[in-house]
Each structure stands twice: as C-alpha cells, then as structure tokens.
N, C-alpha and C positions, 0 to 999 in steps of 0.2 A: 701023791694024796690026790684024786679025784676031785675036780672042781665042776659044781652045779651050772647050766649053763640059763641064766633068767629071757627065756621065751618073748623074743618083740611082741607088741601089742596086736592083737588079727586088727583092730580099730584106726584108723589116721584121727586126731583130735579133730570138733569142727571146725569149719574154716569159720570165717568173719563174713558177714554180707558181704555181699558187695558195694560198689559205693555207685552213685548215680551216675550215669553218662554224662550229663549233664549238670549245671547251675539250678537249684530247686530257688522261683522266686519267693521273695518275703511272702507274709503271709499278709502283708497290710497290702500288697496290692492289690487283690480282686475288690475290693472296698474304691480302691482308690480308679478303677476304673467303669464302675458304675458310675460313680460318682460325675467323671470326666466328660461319661456318655449321653446323661441329666443335662450337663449343663451346655452340653451340644447340642441339645434338643433343645432345650428354653432359649439358646440363642436365637435358633432360626428362629423359635415359634415367637420369638422377641421382634426380628427382622422383618418375620411377616404382617404381626400387630402394627409393627410402628406405620411400615406399607401401609396398610388399612385405613387406618386414621386418616396420613398426611394427604392421601390419594383424593383426585377432586373427584366428584359423583359422576355415577354413569349416566351415561343417555334416559336407560327405563329410570333412574333414582329422580333425574329433572324432571321426567317427564308426571312420574308419581307428584313431586314438590309440587309442579305445575295444576294437575288437577287436584292436589286438596287445599292451596289457596286461592281458585277460584271458586272454589265448593263455601270454603266461607265467606265470602264476600258479602254475602247479602247480611252477615253477622258481625262481618271485620268494619263494611267501608261505612263514612258516616249515610246519612241517607239522602246527604246532598250527595253528594257522589255517583249515588246510585242513580238519582233521581234530577239530572242536571238541572241548572236555571230557564236554559233554554234548551230547544232542541231543533235543528234542520231539519226544514220540509219544501217540497215543490209540488205543486199543485197547477193541473193541466199545462203541463210544459210550462209554464211561467218561469219567472225566478223566483229565486231561492227565497222564503221566507222563516220563522223564529216563533214557534210557539214560547209562548211562554206558563214559566210553574205560577201556578194557583197556589198550590197545598202541598200537605206530603200529609197522610193518613198517619195515627198512633196503633189501629187496630192491624194485627199480623193476623189473623185467625184466617185459618183457611176456607172454614167454614162460615165466618162470617161473610168472606169477600166474593162470592160468587153466587149463585142460584143454586137454589135448593136442588136443583138437577145435578147440577156437576158438585156440586163439594160431594157426593158419598165415593164417586169416580177417583177424587184427590185424596181424597183419607185413605182408600185401599192402594193406592199407587205410593203413601206414604209422605203426602204435601208437608212439608216443617213448615213454612212459614209463606202469608201474600202479605209483598209491601203494594200499595196504594199514591198514586197522586195524580194530581191533575193539572191539564195544561190547558190552556187557551188559544185557538191560532191568533195569526197574527193583527188579524180581522176583530177577535174579541167576539166574536159569532158563534162559532164552534168550541166547545167543550168536549176535551178526551182525560178519560179516565186511563194512566196503565198502571199493571200491575204487576210484580213481577213473584212468580210462584216456584218455591226452592226446595228439591227433591234433593233424596240421597243421595243419587247418583243419575248417572246420562238416561240411563236403559227406563229408569221409571217415571223422567219427566219426559220420553221420549213416545210413553207409554198415554202421559195423560194429553198433550198437543192436541191431540184429535181429536179431541172430545167436545174441547175450545170449538166455539162456533167461526167458523168461515166467512165471514159476510154478512149474516144474520144478528143479532145481538144478544138470542136470550137460545137455553140457558149460557150465559158466558161468565164476565166478568161485572159486577156491578158498578154503577156510577158511584163515584165519590164527590156528593155534594161541600160544599163548604161555604157555612153562614159567614155573611158579613163581605162576601165575594162575588164578582161577576159570575161565577160559578153555583151558589147558591143553590137556584134551582134546577140543578142537571142532577138529578133523581131518574134511578132503573127507570121508569115508563119513557123517557124521551130521549133510550138508544135508539140511535140509527142504525148502525155500522158497529163489525167488530173486526178483527184481526188478532192472530197469535202465532207465533214464531217460538223453537225451542233451538237451544245449543247446549249440549252438555248441561249440569244439573236444574239449567234454568227455563222456564218458561215461562215466554213477558205476551203479555196480551195486553188489546186496549177496546174496549168500547167509545165511540163516540156519538155528539150528539150538539142541538143546538143548544146554547146557552142560558135561554129564556126560559128548557124548560118544555118548548114545545113537545104535544107525545108520539107517538111512531107514525109513520106515514108512511105506506107502502112506495111512493112514486117518489120519497125522498130518501129510501134507499138505495134508488136507483141514480141520484147523482154524484158527479166526478169524483168534487171533493172530498163529501165525506166516504168512499169506496177509500181512495188516496190517503186521507191520513192516518185514518190508524194505527195499518203497516208500517209507515215512516217513524210515525214516533215509535211504535213497537220496537223497530230495527233499533232505531236511535237510542236505545234505551241497552237491549242484550246486547248489542257489538261490543263499545267497550267493558258491559258488567265480565263476559267470558275472552276477550281477548286478554292470552297469554304475557303475564308480565315475565320481563330477565329474571331466572333465580339466583339472591343470593344469599349461597347458603352460610348457615354463623349467623345470621340476624332475628331474632325472636319472631319476623311475620313467617321466615320460611323455614321448613324440617326437612331435609335432606340425610 
C-alpha cells in the first residue's frame, strides 16, 4: 500500500532577533552622567568665585578706591582737618612762619562763596560745595580766606580753575570776615591779591588783604608778602586734601 509523503515546508520558521553585540547600559545611566557634568561645572564655578572673593584688589581697583575716597573728603573729613589750625609759609626768603586759623564758615553754597562773575562758571561745571576759612599771618596784619571748591571729577575742576583770578582778587573767592575777631573787617573791598590751584576734583583758592579792612590799592598788589602768601596757603590746604592714602579694603572708609 502506497504511503503518501508529507512534503517539507517551503519556508523556515522565523529566526529570533540577534542579540546586541555589547552590554546595554542601564536606563538610569544617562541622567547620572548629566548630573555629574553639572556638578563638575558648579565645582569649577565655585572655585573661581572663591578665588574672586579672596583675591586682593587689582591695581585698577586700588586706584579707583583712592579716587573715590579723595572725592568724598570734603564731606567726610572734619572741617578742622580740611583747614588745619596752622599753615606754614615763608615770605621774602625769610624763616618759616605760621598762619593761624581764625574761623571756618558755615555756608557751603557755591554761589555765595564767589563773586557773581564766577558763580555761573562754577555752576556750569557742577560745583558741589565751597568751604571757606580765614587765617591771619603770624604778624596778624594780613588776612587770608582759603576756599575749597569741590567738583564731581577732575575734568570739571580743571575746567574751573582757569576762571579764578591769578594775582588779581576779583572776580574770585569772596572774603570771609569773622565778627569778634581781628579779621572782622576783612571784607571783599579789602581783597588785594589772589591765587588758585587744582588737583583731582578740588580747586583751592585764596584771597589776601589787610586785616584792618583797608580798601584795595593798586600799589599794594605788588607787595611781595601779598603775592606770596595766597598761593602758599592755598597749597597748604590742597596737598593733604588730595594726598593718596593707604588703601584698607574691608573697612567702612573704603570700597574696593
């Protein structure tokens, strides 16, 4: 009896998918890698920030701190420090003498400290204040009013100093008479000579005349004592007012 042969199937059964060639990373590995990268960036930033906080000030930062401190002195310093009790000077190649401070004015307005012909110039350059004090020479025959004009910056002060008189008393710093003192009669009409100097944001001017109030005389302007006293006293106030101080970062006086 013939037996029927069962034909072999035409196709092979589906093959299972091939296994990956290497181990597959766990699913949580990618977020961990990102977190590690962020931590590294933060660590570097932290190191840089710590270095920035702990490093000393640069030369530019020190210079800026010095300039800022000097510019604040007209407000931060006591009036007696701006105008010392005594200022040294020398006349006609003689020995050094001392001018004594008689008093310090309380009106610091720019417009009232100078003649009208000069007040507009100071206002246009941003004058902040004018402080004045009056001195007597050692013989107490000459009175000198010294004024400190404060400006926002060096350029403004430099632009203003040229408008102050050089030798002639007007228009310029007004005299500051002090009632009840030897300089009580030293008014504007008694001004004989003047001088002014500038450094940094300050102009320091001085006007000199006779303490007894005698009016201006043309011949008197040529006297050496009058011509030499005003610039020396102006310089005696200007130099310490603008002298750089030692920077002490971290103290209330300094901003570094």
